[in-house]
C-alpha positions in Angstrom: 156.6 102.0 61.4 158.4 105.2 63.3 156.5 107.4 65.4 157.7 110.9 65.1 158.4 113.3 68.0 156.2 116.5 68.2 159.6 118.4 67.2 159.8 116.2 64.1 156.3 116.2 63.1 156.4 120.2 63.4 159.6 119.9 60.8 157.4 118.3 58.3 154.4 120.5 58.8 156.9 123.5 58.3 158.1 122.1 54.8 154.5 122.7 53.7 154.2 126.2 54.9 152.1 125.7 58.1 153.2 128.0 60.8 154.3 126.2 64.1 155.4 127.3 67.2 158.9 128.2 67.1 161.0 125.7 69.7 164.0 123.8 70.2 165.4 120.9 71.8 167.0 121.1 75.2 169.6 118.3 76.7 170.3 120.1 79.8 169.0 122.3 82.0 171.8 125.1 80.8 170.8 124.5 77.3 167.0 125.1 77.9 167.8 128.3 79.5 169.6 129.3 76.5 166.8 128.2 74.3 164.4 130.0 76.3 166.3 133.1 76.5 166.3 133.5 72.4 162.6 132.6 72.4 161.4 135.3 75.0 159.2 134.6 78.3 157.2 132.8 79.4 157.8 129.5 77.8 156.3 126.3 77.6 158.1 122.8 78.1 157.0 119.8 76.6 158.9 116.2 77.0 160.3 114.7 74.0 160.2 111.3 73.4 158.9 108.5 70.6 157.6 106.5 73.5 155.5 109.0 74.9 152.6 110.2 72.8 150.3 111.9 75.5 152.6 114.2 77.1 150.3 115.7 79.4 148.8 112.4 81.2 152.3 111.7 82.6 153.4 115.5 83.5 155.3 116.1 80.5 153.8 119.5 79.7 154.4 122.7 81.7 153.3 126.2 80.8 154.0 129.7 81.2 157.6 129.0 82.9 159.3 132.2 83.8 163.2 133.1 83.4 164.1 132.0 86.9 162.4 128.7 86.8 163.6 127.5 83.4 166.2 125.4 84.9 164.1 123.8 88.0 161.3 123.0 85.6 163.7 121.0 83.2 165.3 119.2 85.9 161.9 118.5 87.4 160.5 117.2 84.2 163.3 114.9 83.5 162.8 113.5 86.9 159.3 113.3 86.9 159.0 111.5 83.6 161.6 108.8 84.5 159.7 107.6 87.0 156.4 108.0 85.4 157.3 106.3 82.4 160.6 103.9 83.2 162.4 102.9 80.1 161.1 105.5 77.7 163.7 106.9 75.5 163.6 110.4 76.2 165.5 112.8 73.6 165.3 115.8 75.7 162.9 118.6 76.5 161.0 121.0 73.8 161.3 124.7 75.1 159.0 126.4 72.7 157.1 129.5 72.6 153.9 129.8 74.4 150.8 129.3 72.1 148.9 133.0 70.8 145.7 133.5 71.8 142.7 132.2 69.7 140.3 129.2 69.2 141.5 125.5 69.2 140.6 123.3 66.6 142.0 120.4 65.3 143.1 118.3 62.2 143.8 115.1 61.6 145.0 112.8 59.0 144.6 108.7 58.8 145.6 106.2 56.1 143.2 103.7 55.4 144.1 100.4 53.4 140.8 100.8 51.0 140.2 104.4 50.6 143.8 106.0 51.1 144.2 108.9 53.3 140.9 110.4 55.2 141.3 113.9 56.6 139.2 115.2 59.5 138.5 118.6 60.8 136.9 119.8 64.1 137.1 122.0 67.0 139.8 121.0 69.0 140.7 120.5 72.7 137.9 119.1 74.9 135.2 119.7 72.4 136.6 117.1 69.8 136.4 114.5 72.9 133.5 115.3 74.2 131.1 116.2 71.2 132.6 113.9 67.9 131.9 117.2 65.9 134.2 116.5 63.0 133.9 116.5 59.2 135.8 114.0 56.8 137.1 114.1 53.5 139.5 111.4 51.3 142.5 113.2 50.0 143.3 115.0 47.7 141.0 118.2 48.5 141.1 121.5 47.5 140.1 125.0 49.0 136.5 124.8 48.0 136.5 121.3 49.8 138.3 122.6 53.0 135.9 125.5 53.5 133.0 123.0 53.1 134.6 120.8 55.7 134.7 123.7 58.1 131.4 124.9 57.8 129.9 121.5 58.0 130.7 121.2 61.7 128.1 122.1 64.3 130.5 124.5 65.9 131.3 126.6 62.8 129.3 129.7 63.8 132.2 129.9 66.6 134.8 130.3 64.4 132.6 132.7 62.0 131.9 134.9 64.7 128.7 135.2 67.1 127.3 137.4 69.7 129.6 140.0 68.8 133.0 138.1 68.9 135.4 138.9 65.8 135.8 135.9 63.3 138.7 133.6 63.0 141.0 133.6 60.2 138.7 130.5 58.4 140.6 130.9 55.1 144.3 130.1 57.2 142.9 127.0 58.5 141.4 125.8 54.8 145.0 126.4 53.8 146.2 124.3 56.5 144.0 121.4 55.6 144.8 122.0 51.7 148.5 121.7 52.9 147.8 118.4 55.1 146.0 117.2 51.8 148.9 117.5 49.8 151.3 116.1 52.5 149.2 112.9 52.3 150.2 112.6 48.6 154.2 113.4 49.0 154.7 112.0 52.4 154.6 108.4 54.2 152.4 109.4 57.2 150.2 106.4 58.4 148.7 109.0 61.2 149.0 112.9 61.7 147.4 114.9 64.5 147.5 118.8 65.0 145.7 119.3 67.9 145.5 122.4 69.0 145.6 124.4 66.1 145.4 127.9 67.2 143.2 129.9 64.9 142.8 133.8 65.7 141.7 136.6 63.3 145.0 136.3 61.3 146.7 133.2 60.5 146.7 129.7 62.6 149.5 128.2 64.3 150.0 124.4 64.6 151.0 124.5 68.3 151.1 120.6 68.9 151.8 118.0 66.3 152.1 114.0 66.3 152.9 111.7 63.5 153.4 108.2 62.6 155.3 107.4 59.2 156.0 104.2 57.2 159.8 103.9 57.0 
């Protein structure tokens, strides 16, 4: 088995037409500044290591970094992670654009020895951990089944617009589900989590992703 870093997992998502937050791996403070300047400020920084799945738990995520703080943020993160997770293989720091506004949802994929790949959808962030409000399908699925998955969760009215709030682009979420279903048939994926997938009025963007693949 091989654990993909967020940057590697996002490359696979992009291959299947899923929009991701743009960014690159920096291996020095100066390189972090160059990457950030190309993206535009503010930026997000995340530790890139196959040994660290939950980056925020060890201080490996910093958001809204301004131009004058980039180099210090890079150095501080490398120092902090080296102490928090000694011995971890640190590839560098992923410098990426900030997430767009919208609702957080989660898309997951897990391979079962008996049934094949199971696809999961739910509200993202704390909602999936607290409410366990998710729906499942065995892949492959089509667009109709993807829309059914979205409608099945209790929180679906939040996405479709309630109390004067504008509905999000549910079609874009369904397209992501279909793309992940296709991925399950063509890639050696054991587990995949896109959390969060930010969905707004026009489109959906994968802000974070992690994956495990068979070598």
